[in-house]
C-alpha positions as CSV (number, residue, x, y, z in Angstrom):
1,M,-150.7,105.4,-107.4
2,V,-153.3,102.9,-108.4
3,L,-154.9,103.1,-104.9
4,G,-154.7,106.9,-105.0
5,V,-156.9,106.9,-108.2
6,F,-159.1,104.0,-107.6
7,W,-159.6,103.6,-103.8
8,Q,-162.8,105.4,-103.9
9,C,-164.2,102.5,-106.1
10,R,-164.7,100.7,-102.7
11,A,-168.0,102.5,-102.2
12,F,-169.1,102.4,-105.8
13,S,-172.4,100.4,-107.0
14,F,-172.9,98.3,-110.0
15,V,-174.0,100.1,-113.1
16,N,-176.8,99.1,-115.6
17,W,-174.3,98.8,-118.6
18,D,-173.4,95.3,-118.7
19,D,-173.1,94.9,-114.9
20,N,-176.5,93.8,-114.8
21,A,-176.5,91.2,-117.7
22,F,-173.2,89.7,-116.6
23,V,-173.0,89.9,-112.9
24,Y,-175.8,90.9,-110.6
25,E,-178.8,89.6,-112.8
26,N,-176.9,86.7,-114.5
27,T,-178.4,83.4,-113.2
28,H,-175.2,81.5,-113.3
29,V,-172.9,84.1,-111.8
30,R,-175.2,85.0,-109.0
31,Q,-174.9,81.3,-107.9
32,G,-171.2,81.7,-107.6
33,L,-168.7,78.8,-108.3
34,T,-170.4,75.5,-108.5
35,W,-169.4,72.7,-110.7
36,A,-172.6,73.1,-112.8
37,N,-171.6,76.8,-113.4
38,V,-168.1,76.0,-114.3
39,R,-169.3,73.6,-117.0
40,W,-171.4,76.2,-118.1
41,S,-168.9,78.9,-118.3
42,L,-166.7,76.6,-120.5
43,T,-169.2,76.6,-123.3
44,A,-171.1,79.8,-122.9
45,G,-170.7,82.0,-125.9
46,I,-170.0,79.2,-128.4
47,G,-172.4,79.1,-131.4
48,R,-175.5,81.2,-131.9
49,E,-177.7,80.0,-129.1
50,V,-179.1,82.3,-126.6
51,C,-176.9,82.5,-123.4
52,E,-176.2,84.8,-120.7
53,T,-172.8,86.1,-122.1
54,D,-171.5,87.9,-125.1
55,Y,-168.4,86.2,-126.2
56,W,-166.6,82.9,-125.3
57,R,-164.7,84.2,-122.3
58,P,-164.7,81.5,-119.5
59,V,-161.8,82.9,-117.3
60,S,-163.4,86.1,-116.8
61,I,-166.8,84.7,-116.3
62,L,-165.2,82.3,-113.5
63,S,-163.6,85.3,-112.0
64,H,-167.0,87.0,-111.6
65,M,-168.3,83.9,-109.9
66,L,-165.4,83.7,-107.7
67,D,-166.2,87.2,-106.6
68,V,-170.0,86.2,-105.7
69,S,-168.7,83.2,-103.8
70,L,-166.4,85.5,-101.8
71,F,-168.3,88.7,-101.4
72,G,-171.8,87.9,-102.4
73,L,-173.3,90.8,-104.5
74,N,-171.2,93.4,-102.6
75,A,-170.4,95.9,-105.4
76,G,-167.6,97.5,-103.5
77,A,-165.9,94.4,-103.1
78,H,-166.2,93.5,-106.9
79,H,-164.9,96.7,-107.9
80,M,-161.7,96.4,-105.6
81,M,-160.9,93.1,-107.1
82,S,-160.6,94.7,-110.4
83,V,-158.5,97.5,-108.7
84,A,-156.2,94.9,-107.3
85,L,-155.9,93.0,-110.7
86,H,-155.0,96.3,-112.3
87,A,-152.4,97.2,-109.6
88,L,-150.9,93.9,-110.2
89,T,-150.6,94.3,-114.0
90,A,-149.1,97.7,-113.6
91,V,-146.3,96.2,-111.2
92,A,-145.9,93.3,-113.5
93,L,-145.6,95.6,-116.7
94,F,-142.9,97.5,-115.1
95,L,-140.9,94.3,-113.8
96,V,-141.2,92.9,-117.4
97,M,-140.2,96.1,-119.1
98,R,-137.2,96.5,-116.8
99,A,-136.1,93.1,-117.3
100,M,-136.4,93.2,-121.2
101,T,-134.8,96.6,-121.7
102,G,-132.7,96.9,-118.6
103,R,-133.8,100.6,-118.3
104,L,-135.4,101.6,-114.9
105,W,-136.9,105.0,-115.3
106,P,-138.3,104.7,-118.9
107,S,-139.9,101.3,-117.6
108,A,-141.3,102.9,-114.6
109,F,-142.8,105.7,-116.6
110,V,-144.5,103.4,-119.0
111,A,-146.1,101.3,-116.3
112,A,-147.0,104.5,-114.3
113,V,-149.0,105.9,-117.3
114,F,-150.4,102.5,-117.7
115,A,-151.6,102.7,-114.1
116,I,-153.2,106.0,-113.9
117,H,-154.2,107.2,-117.4
118,P,-157.8,108.3,-117.5
119,L,-158.3,106.1,-120.6
120,H,-157.9,103.2,-118.3
121,V,-160.6,104.1,-115.8
122,E,-163.5,102.4,-117.9
123,S,-161.5,99.2,-117.8
124,V,-160.8,99.3,-114.0
125,A,-163.9,101.0,-112.5
126,W,-166.5,98.9,-114.6
127,V,-167.0,95.7,-113.0
128,G,-168.6,94.4,-116.2
129,E,-165.3,95.0,-117.9
130,R,-163.4,92.6,-115.7
131,K,-162.2,91.0,-118.8
132,D,-159.9,94.0,-119.5
133,V,-158.0,93.8,-116.3
134,L,-157.8,90.0,-116.2
135,S,-156.7,89.5,-119.7
136,G,-154.2,92.4,-119.1
137,L,-152.6,90.6,-116.4
138,F,-152.2,87.2,-118.1
139,F,-150.8,89.2,-121.2
140,V,-148.2,90.8,-119.3
141,L,-147.3,87.5,-117.4
142,A,-147.1,86.0,-120.8
143,L,-144.6,88.6,-122.0
144,G,-142.5,87.9,-118.7
145,A,-142.8,84.2,-119.3
146,Y,-141.5,84.8,-123.1
147,H,-138.6,86.7,-121.7
148,R,-137.6,83.8,-119.5
149,F,-138.0,81.5,-122.5
150,V,-135.8,83.4,-124.6
151,Q,-133.0,83.9,-122.0
152,R,-132.0,80.1,-121.8
153,P,-131.9,77.1,-124.0
154,F,-135.3,75.5,-124.5
155,H,-137.1,74.9,-121.3
156,L,-140.3,72.9,-121.5
157,G,-141.7,74.1,-118.2
158,I,-141.1,77.9,-119.1
159,Y,-142.5,77.3,-122.6
160,L,-145.6,75.6,-121.1
161,L,-146.1,78.6,-118.6
162,L,-146.0,81.0,-121.8
163,L,-148.7,78.8,-123.6
164,L,-150.7,78.7,-120.3
165,M,-150.6,82.6,-119.9
166,G,-151.4,83.1,-123.5
167,A,-154.4,80.8,-123.3
168,L,-155.7,82.4,-120.2
169,S,-155.3,85.9,-121.5
170,M,-157.4,84.9,-124.8
171,M,-159.9,83.1,-122.5
172,S,-160.4,86.3,-120.7
173,K,-161.0,88.3,-123.6
174,P,-160.9,87.5,-127.2
175,M,-159.0,90.9,-128.2
176,L,-155.9,89.2,-126.9
177,V,-155.6,87.2,-130.1
178,T,-153.0,89.6,-131.1
179,L,-150.4,88.2,-128.4
180,P,-148.2,86.1,-130.7
181,C,-147.9,89.2,-133.0
182,V,-146.8,91.3,-130.1
183,L,-144.2,88.6,-129.3
184,L,-142.7,88.9,-132.8
185,L,-142.5,92.6,-132.2
186,L,-140.5,91.9,-129.1
187,D,-138.2,89.6,-130.9
188,H,-137.1,92.6,-133.0
189,W,-136.9,95.0,-129.9
190,P,-136.0,95.0,-127.2
191,L,-135.0,91.4,-127.4
192,G,-133.1,91.6,-130.6
193,R,-133.6,88.0,-131.6
194,T,-134.4,89.0,-135.2
195,R,-130.5,89.6,-135.7
196,S,-129.6,86.2,-134.6
197,V,-132.4,83.7,-134.8
198,P,-134.1,82.8,-138.2
199,L,-137.5,84.1,-138.9
200,K,-138.7,80.5,-139.5
201,R,-137.7,79.5,-136.0
202,L,-139.4,82.5,-134.5
203,L,-142.5,81.6,-136.3
204,I,-142.4,77.9,-135.4
205,E,-141.8,78.5,-131.7
206,K,-145.2,80.4,-131.7
207,I,-147.1,78.1,-133.8
208,P,-149.2,76.9,-130.6
209,L,-150.1,80.4,-129.8
210,F,-151.2,81.1,-133.4
211,L,-153.4,77.9,-133.2
212,M,-154.9,79.4,-130.1
213,T,-155.5,82.7,-132.0
214,A,-157.3,80.9,-134.7
215,I,-159.5,78.8,-132.4
216,V,-160.5,81.8,-130.3
217,A,-161.2,83.9,-133.4
218,G,-163.3,81.2,-134.9
219,I,-165.3,80.8,-131.8
220,T,-165.7,84.5,-131.5
221,L,-166.6,85.2,-135.0
222,T,-169.3,82.4,-135.0
223,G,-170.7,83.2,-131.6
224,R,-174.0,85.0,-130.7
225,G,-172.2,88.2,-129.7
226,C,-170.4,88.7,-133.0
227,P,-172.9,89.7,-135.7
228,N,-172.0,92.8,-137.2
229,D,-174.1,95.9,-136.1
230,P,-176.7,96.6,-138.8
231,L,-175.8,100.1,-139.2
232,W,-172.1,99.2,-139.7
233,A,-173.0,96.4,-142.2
234,A,-175.1,98.5,-144.3
235,L,-172.5,101.2,-144.8
236,P,-170.2,101.3,-147.8
237,W,-166.7,100.2,-147.0
238,Y,-165.2,103.6,-147.2
239,Y,-167.5,104.8,-144.4
240,R,-166.3,101.8,-142.2
241,A,-162.6,102.5,-143.1
242,G,-163.2,106.1,-142.3
243,N,-164.5,105.5,-138.9
244,A,-161.6,103.1,-138.3
245,M,-159.0,105.6,-139.2
246,L,-160.8,108.4,-137.2
247,S,-160.8,106.1,-134.2
248,Y,-157.0,105.5,-134.6
249,G,-156.5,109.2,-134.6
250,T,-159.0,109.7,-131.8
251,Y,-157.1,107.3,-129.4
252,I,-154.0,109.0,-130.1
253,R,-155.6,112.4,-129.1
254,Q,-157.1,110.9,-126.2
255,T,-153.9,109.6,-125.1
256,F,-152.1,112.9,-125.0
257,W,-155.2,115.0,-124.2
258,P,-157.7,112.7,-122.3
259,E,-160.7,115.3,-122.1
260,G,-164.2,114.5,-122.8
261,L,-164.1,110.8,-121.9
262,V,-167.5,109.1,-121.8
263,V,-168.8,105.6,-121.5
264,F,-170.3,105.5,-125.1
265,Y,-169.5,107.2,-128.5
266,T,-172.2,106.6,-131.0
267,F,-171.1,105.1,-134.3
268,P,-171.5,108.1,-136.7
269,G,-172.7,106.0,-139.7
270,R,-173.1,108.4,-142.8
271,N,-172.5,111.4,-140.5
272,L,-168.8,110.6,-140.2
273,N,-166.4,113.6,-139.6
274,V,-164.8,113.3,-143.1
275,G,-162.3,116.0,-142.3
276,G,-161.3,114.3,-138.9
277,A,-161.0,110.9,-140.9
278,W,-158.5,112.4,-143.4
279,A,-156.6,114.1,-140.7
280,S,-156.2,110.8,-139.0
281,V,-155.0,109.2,-142.2
282,A,-152.5,111.9,-142.7
283,L,-151.2,111.6,-139.1
284,L,-150.9,107.7,-139.4
285,I,-149.0,108.2,-142.7
286,I,-146.6,110.6,-141.2
287,V,-146.0,108.5,-138.1
288,T,-145.6,105.2,-140.1
289,A,-143.2,107.1,-142.7
290,L,-141.2,108.5,-139.5
291,A,-140.9,105.1,-137.9
292,W,-139.7,103.6,-141.3
293,R,-137.2,106.4,-141.9
294,S,-135.9,105.9,-138.2
295,R,-135.6,102.1,-138.4
296,Q,-132.4,102.1,-136.3
297,K,-134.6,103.5,-133.5
298,S,-136.3,100.0,-133.3
299,W,-138.6,101.1,-130.3
300,L,-140.2,103.6,-132.6
301,G,-141.4,100.9,-135.0
302,V,-142.3,98.3,-132.4
303,G,-144.2,100.7,-130.3
304,W,-146.2,102.1,-133.4
305,L,-147.0,98.4,-134.7
306,W,-148.0,97.5,-131.2
307,Y,-150.5,100.2,-131.1
308,L,-151.9,99.6,-134.6
309,G,-151.9,95.8,-134.1
310,M,-153.4,95.4,-130.9
311,L,-156.4,97.5,-132.0
312,M,-156.9,95.7,-135.1
313,P,-159.5,93.2,-133.8
314,V,-161.8,96.0,-132.4
315,I,-161.0,98.9,-134.9
316,G,-164.1,98.2,-137.1
317,L,-162.3,97.4,-140.3
318,L,-163.3,93.8,-140.7
319,T,-166.2,93.4,-138.1
320,Q,-168.2,95.4,-135.8
321,A,-169.9,94.2,-132.8
322,G,-172.1,96.9,-131.1
323,D,-172.9,100.4,-132.1
324,Q,-169.9,102.1,-130.7
325,A,-167.6,104.3,-132.8
326,H,-164.7,103.6,-130.5
327,A,-164.2,102.7,-126.7
328,D,-161.8,103.9,-124.1
329,R,-161.4,100.3,-122.9
330,Y,-159.9,99.3,-126.3
331,T,-156.7,101.3,-125.3
332,Y,-156.1,99.3,-122.3
333,L,-153.0,97.5,-123.7
334,S,-152.6,99.0,-127.1
335,M,-151.8,102.4,-125.5
336,I,-148.6,100.7,-124.2
337,G,-147.1,100.9,-127.7
338,L,-147.7,104.7,-127.9
339,T,-146.1,105.2,-124.3
340,L,-143.1,103.2,-125.3
341,M,-142.6,105.3,-128.4
342,V,-142.9,108.7,-126.6
343,T,-140.9,107.6,-123.4
344,W,-138.0,106.2,-125.3
345,A,-137.8,109.1,-127.5
346,A,-137.7,111.5,-124.5
347,D,-135.0,109.3,-123.0
348,E,-133.0,109.5,-126.1
349,W,-133.4,113.1,-126.3
350,A,-132.2,113.7,-122.7
351,G,-129.2,111.3,-123.2
352,K,-126.7,111.9,-120.5
353,R,-127.0,115.6,-120.1
354,K,-127.8,116.5,-116.5
355,T,-130.1,119.5,-117.2
356,R,-132.0,117.7,-119.9
357,R,-132.6,114.7,-117.6
358,Q,-133.7,117.0,-114.7
359,F,-136.0,118.7,-117.0
360,L,-137.4,115.3,-118.3
361,G,-137.8,114.0,-114.6
362,A,-139.8,117.2,-113.7
363,T,-142.0,116.9,-116.7
364,A,-142.7,113.2,-116.4
365,A,-143.6,113.9,-112.7
366,A,-146.0,116.8,-113.7
367,V,-147.5,114.6,-116.4
368,L,-148.2,111.8,-113.9
369,V,-149.7,114.3,-111.4
370,A,-151.9,115.6,-113.9
371,L,-153.0,112.3,-115.2
372,S,-153.7,111.1,-111.7
373,L,-156.0,114.2,-111.1
374,A,-157.9,113.6,-114.2
375,A,-158.1,109.8,-113.7
376,H,-159.4,110.4,-110.0
377,A,-162.1,112.8,-111.5
378,Q,-163.0,110.5,-114.2
379,T,-163.5,107.6,-112.0
380,A,-165.8,109.4,-109.8
381,H,-168.4,109.3,-112.7
382,W,-168.5,105.6,-112.2
383,R,-169.7,105.7,-108.7
384,D,-173.4,104.7,-109.8
385,T,-175.5,104.6,-113.0
386,L,-177.1,107.9,-112.6
387,S,-173.8,109.6,-112.3
388,L,-172.3,107.7,-115.2
389,W,-175.0,108.6,-117.6
390,Q,-175.7,112.1,-116.2
391,H,-171.8,112.7,-116.9
392,A,-172.3,111.4,-120.4
393,V,-175.4,113.6,-121.1
394,D,-173.5,116.7,-119.7
395,S,-170.6,115.9,-121.9
396,D,-172.8,115.7,-125.1
397,P,-176.5,116.7,-124.9
398,S,-177.2,115.6,-128.4
399,E,-176.2,111.8,-127.7
400,S,-179.2,109.7,-127.7
401,V,-177.7,106.7,-126.1
402,A,-176.8,108.6,-123.0
403,H,-180.2,110.0,-122.6
404,A,-181.7,106.7,-123.1
405,N,-179.6,105.0,-120.4
406,L,-180.1,108.0,-118.2
407,G,-183.9,107.3,-118.6
408,N,-183.1,103.6,-117.5
409,A,-181.3,104.8,-114.4
410,L,-184.0,107.1,-113.5
411,I,-186.5,104.4,-113.7
412,E,-184.4,102.3,-111.3
413,A,-184.3,105.3,-109.0
414,G,-188.2,105.7,-109.1
415,R,-188.1,108.9,-110.9
416,T,-190.5,108.0,-113.6
417,E,-191.5,111.4,-114.9
418,E,-187.8,112.4,-115.3
419,A,-187.3,109.1,-117.1
420,V,-190.0,109.9,-119.5
421,A,-188.5,113.3,-120.3
422,S,-185.1,111.6,-120.8
423,Y,-186.6,108.9,-123.3
424,E,-188.2,111.8,-125.1
425,R,-184.9,113.7,-125.4
426,A,-183.2,110.4,-126.6
427,L,-186.0,110.1,-129.3
428,K,-185.5,113.8,-130.3
429,A,-181.8,113.3,-130.8
430,N,-182.5,110.0,-132.7
431,A,-186.1,109.1,-133.8
432,F,-184.7,105.6,-134.8
433,H,-183.5,104.8,-131.4
434,L,-185.8,101.8,-130.9
435,R,-184.8,100.6,-127.4
436,A,-185.5,104.0,-126.1
437,R,-188.9,104.1,-127.8
438,M,-189.6,100.8,-126.4
439,N,-188.6,101.7,-122.8
440,L,-190.7,104.8,-123.2
441,G,-193.6,102.8,-124.3
442,L,-193.2,100.4,-121.3
443,T,-192.9,103.3,-118.7
444,L,-196.0,105.1,-120.2
445,E,-197.9,101.7,-119.9
446,R,-196.7,101.5,-116.2
447,M,-198.1,104.9,-115.7
448,G,-201.5,104.1,-117.1
449,R,-201.0,106.1,-120.1
450,F,-202.1,103.4,-122.5
451,E,-203.0,105.2,-125.8
452,E,-199.4,106.9,-125.8
453,A,-197.7,103.7,-124.8
454,E,-199.6,101.8,-127.5
455,A,-198.6,104.2,-130.2
456,H,-194.8,103.8,-129.3
457,L,-194.7,100.1,-128.9
458,R,-196.6,99.7,-132.1
459,R,-194.0,101.8,-134.0
460,V,-191.3,99.7,-132.3
461,V,-192.6,96.3,-133.5
462,Q,-193.5,97.7,-137.0
463,D,-189.8,99.0,-137.5
464,G,-188.8,95.3,-136.9
465,W,-187.2,95.5,-133.4
466,Q,-187.2,92.0,-132.1
467,E,-187.5,92.4,-128.5
468,A,-189.7,90.3,-126.1
469,E,-190.4,93.3,-124.0
470,A,-191.9,95.1,-126.8
471,F,-194.2,92.3,-127.8
472,G,-195.0,91.5,-124.3
473,G,-196.0,95.2,-123.4
474,L,-197.9,95.8,-126.5
475,A,-199.9,92.5,-125.8
476,L,-200.9,93.6,-122.3
477,I,-202.2,96.9,-123.7
478,L,-204.1,94.9,-126.3
479,L,-205.6,92.6,-123.6
480,R,-207.0,95.7,-121.7
481,K,-208.6,96.7,-125.1
482,G,-210.1,93.2,-125.6
483,N,-208.1,92.6,-128.9
484,L,-207.6,89.2,-127.7
485,Q,-206.3,87.3,-130.9
486,E,-203.7,90.0,-131.7
487,A,-202.5,90.2,-128.1
488,I,-202.0,86.3,-128.3
489,T,-200.0,86.8,-131.6
490,Y,-197.7,89.2,-129.8
491,L,-197.3,87.1,-126.7
492,Q,-196.4,84.1,-128.7
493,K,-193.7,86.2,-130.3
494,A,-192.4,87.2,-127.0
495,V,-192.3,83.7,-125.7
496,A,-190.5,82.6,-128.9
497,L,-187.8,85.3,-128.2
498,R,-187.8,84.9,-124.4
499,P,-189.6,81.8,-122.9
500,D,-189.3,83.1,-119.4
501,V,-191.8,82.8,-116.7
502,G,-193.7,86.1,-117.2
503,N,-194.2,85.8,-120.9
504,C,-195.3,82.2,-120.7
505,F,-197.7,82.8,-117.8
506,N,-199.2,85.8,-119.8
507,L,-199.7,83.6,-122.9
508,G,-201.4,81.0,-120.8
509,N,-203.8,83.6,-119.4
510,A,-204.6,85.0,-122.8
511,L,-205.4,81.8,-124.2
512,M,-207.6,80.8,-121.5
513,Q,-209.5,83.9,-122.1
514,S,-209.9,82.9,-125.7
515,G,-211.1,79.4,-124.7
516,Q,-207.8,77.6,-125.9
517,F,-207.7,75.6,-122.7
518,A,-205.2,72.8,-124.1
519,K,-202.8,75.4,-125.4
520,A,-203.1,77.4,-122.2
521,S,-202.1,74.2,-120.2
522,E,-199.0,73.8,-122.2
523,S,-198.1,77.4,-121.3
524,F,-198.8,77.0,-117.6
525,L,-196.8,73.6,-117.7
526,Q,-193.8,75.6,-119.2
527,V,-194.2,78.0,-116.3
528,I,-194.1,75.4,-113.8
529,E,-191.1,73.8,-115.3
530,L,-189.3,77.0,-115.2
531,D,-190.4,77.8,-111.7
532,P,-191.8,74.8,-109.6
533,N,-192.9,77.2,-107.0
534,H,-195.2,79.3,-109.1
535,A,-198.5,78.8,-107.3
536,D,-200.4,80.9,-109.6
537,A,-199.6,79.0,-112.6
538,R,-200.6,75.6,-110.9
539,Y,-203.8,77.4,-110.0
540,C,-204.4,78.3,-113.5
541,L,-203.5,75.0,-114.9
542,G,-206.2,73.6,-112.5
543,M,-208.7,76.1,-114.0
544,A,-207.9,75.0,-117.6
545,C,-208.3,71.3,-116.4
546,T,-211.7,72.2,-115.0
547,Q,-212.9,73.8,-118.1
548,M,-211.8,70.6,-120.1
549,G,-213.9,68.7,-117.7
550,N,-210.6,66.9,-116.1
551,G,-211.8,67.4,-112.4
552,A,-209.4,65.0,-110.9
553,E,-206.5,66.7,-112.7
554,A,-207.9,70.1,-111.5
555,E,-207.9,68.8,-108.0
556,A,-204.4,67.7,-108.3
557,C,-203.3,71.0,-109.6
558,Y,-205.1,73.1,-106.8
559,E,-203.5,70.8,-104.2
560,S,-200.1,71.3,-105.5
561,A,-200.5,75.1,-105.4
562,L,-201.5,74.9,-101.9
563,R,-198.4,72.7,-101.3
564,V,-196.3,75.6,-102.5
565,N,-198.3,78.3,-100.9
566,P,-200.8,77.0,-98.2
567,S,-202.5,80.5,-98.1
568,H,-203.0,80.8,-102.0
569,L,-206.6,82.2,-101.8
570,P,-207.7,81.3,-105.4
571,S,-206.7,77.7,-104.9
572,L,-208.4,77.3,-101.6
573,N,-211.7,78.8,-103.2
574,N,-211.4,76.7,-106.3
575,L,-210.6,73.6,-104.7
576,A,-213.2,74.0,-102.0
577,W,-215.9,74.6,-104.7
578,L,-214.8,71.6,-106.6
579,L,-214.9,69.3,-103.6
580,A,-218.3,70.7,-102.7
581,T,-220.1,70.6,-105.9
582,S,-218.3,68.2,-108.4
583,K,-220.7,65.9,-110.3
584,Q,-218.1,63.1,-109.8
585,D,-218.9,61.2,-106.4
586,S,-215.2,60.4,-106.2
587,L,-214.2,63.9,-106.1
588,R,-216.5,65.3,-103.5
589,N,-215.4,65.9,-99.9
590,G,-217.7,68.2,-98.0
591,A,-215.6,68.2,-94.7
592,R,-212.4,69.0,-96.5
593,A,-214.2,71.8,-98.4
594,V,-215.5,73.4,-95.2
595,E,-211.9,73.3,-93.9
596,L,-210.5,74.9,-96.8
597,I,-212.9,77.7,-97.2
598,E,-212.9,78.6,-93.3
599,H,-209.1,78.8,-93.7
600,A,-209.7,81.2,-96.7
601,L,-212.2,83.5,-94.7
602,Q,-209.5,84.0,-92.2
603,L,-207.1,85.4,-94.9
604,P,-207.0,89.1,-96.1
605,G,-208.3,89.9,-99.4
606,G,-210.7,87.9,-101.4
607,S,-214.3,88.5,-102.1
608,R,-216.2,87.8,-99.1
609,P,-219.6,87.1,-100.9
610,H,-217.8,84.5,-103.1
611,L,-216.0,82.8,-100.4
612,L,-219.6,82.7,-98.3
613,Q,-221.1,81.1,-101.4
614,V,-218.5,78.4,-101.4
615,L,-218.9,77.8,-97.7
616,A,-222.7,77.5,-98.0
617,A,-222.1,75.1,-100.8
618,A,-219.7,72.9,-98.6
619,Y,-222.0,72.9,-95.7
620,A,-224.7,71.7,-98.0
621,E,-222.4,68.8,-99.2
622,T,-222.1,67.7,-95.5
623,G,-225.9,67.7,-95.1
624,Q,-226.2,70.8,-93.1
625,F,-228.7,72.4,-95.1
626,E,-230.1,74.7,-92.7
627,K,-226.9,76.5,-92.0
628,A,-225.9,76.4,-95.7
629,G,-229.1,78.3,-96.2
630,Q,-228.2,80.9,-93.5
631,I,-224.8,81.4,-94.9
632,A,-226.1,81.5,-98.5
633,F,-228.5,84.4,-97.5
634,E,-225.7,86.2,-95.8
635,A,-223.6,86.0,-98.9
636,A,-226.5,87.2,-101.2
637,T,-226.8,90.1,-98.9
638,N,-223.1,90.9,-99.0
639,A,-223.2,90.7,-102.9
640,Q,-226.2,93.1,-103.1
641,N,-224.4,95.5,-100.7
642,Q,-221.5,95.4,-102.8
643,R,-223.8,96.4,-105.9
644,N,-223.4,92.9,-107.7
645,P,-226.8,91.8,-108.3
646,A,-226.0,89.1,-110.7
647,L,-224.1,87.2,-107.9
648,A,-226.6,87.8,-105.4
649,Q,-229.4,86.3,-107.8
650,A,-227.1,83.2,-108.4
651,I,-226.5,82.6,-104.8
652,L,-230.3,82.9,-104.1
653,I,-231.0,80.3,-106.6
654,E,-228.5,78.0,-104.9
655,R,-230.2,78.7,-101.6
656,Q,-233.3,77.5,-102.9
657,A,-231.7,74.1,-103.5
658,Y,-230.3,74.1,-99.9
659,L,-233.7,74.8,-98.3
660,S,-235.0,71.9,-100.3
661,G,-232.5,69.6,-98.8
662,V,-230.4,69.3,-102.1
663,P,-226.7,70.1,-102.4
664,W,-225.5,72.2,-105.4
665,R,-223.9,70.5,-108.3
666,E,-222.1,72.2,-111.2
């Protein structure tokens, strides 16, 4: 059944929604499994420092690294690994449920619904959500280990296996901190231990798991990925509680009628559907009362508390990471509780009556066929980024986030004009969608529509959006306009937020233009530290050294740039000029200068008048003044033909020195 729904994933691409940040653009993951990356994964996500992950989840990160080591960045193979893990989890769930309950067909139906429900498509068909299928597998294996543990007198090996599976599940996704509570529910039904084992003992044997829960919760709540969404944090408590209750009701509706499923549901804020929230509250009260009144039907209360409890970490009552109202992926394990309730209720209704059981079997088969068809269609929307977000836009044309991400996908596809229109629709739906506004500004900048781009980017930074791309993009526009100091201010903010090669290099160039050569040198050194093969940074550092009068250091910088790239034209030009015209006798080397500039003249690009100017100076340094004069005349003529009279005049002045038998000094 799993393969019937998800086999299509073998031809799917990565998507631009977390797959980029956590897989194909992640520096560590892209390198595959190495000892250095393993060490990084064990601490990534701990504390508030910037890192390339959201939460502490080393096992799921290692899973992505293993995929890269095995398959490279073959997206289809990554997808099929998730499908395989999901299939294993479905089979394991069936075996564990059958072992615990002794019931074949109810266990099979619960596992089958888990395997092919459309709500689970997001967890399986989204590579970036590997943490769901991986944590789910370890969760179910932990349930199996627990069942083995309670079947016999204390066995240390099985107990340690239980703890290992529990640890691996929580280290795959922090949401699994609910595991020990689920085990307590299983003690009541189907294991029936609460009737014969004191509650104190039931709690004591789970102390190590509760300690794991505390540790993982503490790491997660103090990590970089946990700060509450600003919109959520600014709301009164009753709005937050209202959305939580509405989400509980929404998940129930989507379980029984999985229609309109999309990748993202925007948090409503003060636009909360109050009527829907109260309807959800009423539903929760009714089901809770029913479970309480039917306490003898233990599966009803256990399934209900399973559903409510496993959603608690992500329901938005205590904390809210991200600006989603709810998410399909959160039902991956919690929905098992609802399925248990319905399945065992139906099984009890049918009893041993043949006609009822036949009707129930036919109904179950029809339900599974319908769910499979719906899941297959839902999975198809995940084939690539464009399809994913186009489906989201088609499902809700007023959804700002969907339009914004569709714009990003259109940019990747090279459809720039369509992307601009998509960003504009996102802003029409939500004028405060600052990321959409930033991306619109950056796109307009690349299109040469600088005035429009500046207006959008200025609004972004004025509204408090702390994003390096916004500061950097605005700075480049200001540099074009000559607003040097303001541009430097924004570039410094960009570097503070993201000290990468591009931002540091742009800041260095801006500082060079403003005459702050020492500070520019610091920026270029930072670039070289980040990318030792950055020839342009080595060249620019040489220029800064020249301006500060450090000829020997400038020579070393140009030489290092040429070691990185022997055909780096600016370095060839500047080094030859330095060797030909320096006032320091120890630096001059006319023969080397001639060699360098003649090599430069063989390369495409470059300004021929400038290169000939340097060649003339180089020959003059070797004492070949007549030849230097001839080349200088050719250089001046070229400059004049290119309508650069200032350069032509400068070269003619240098030529007079050569004709007088004097080399040029600068």
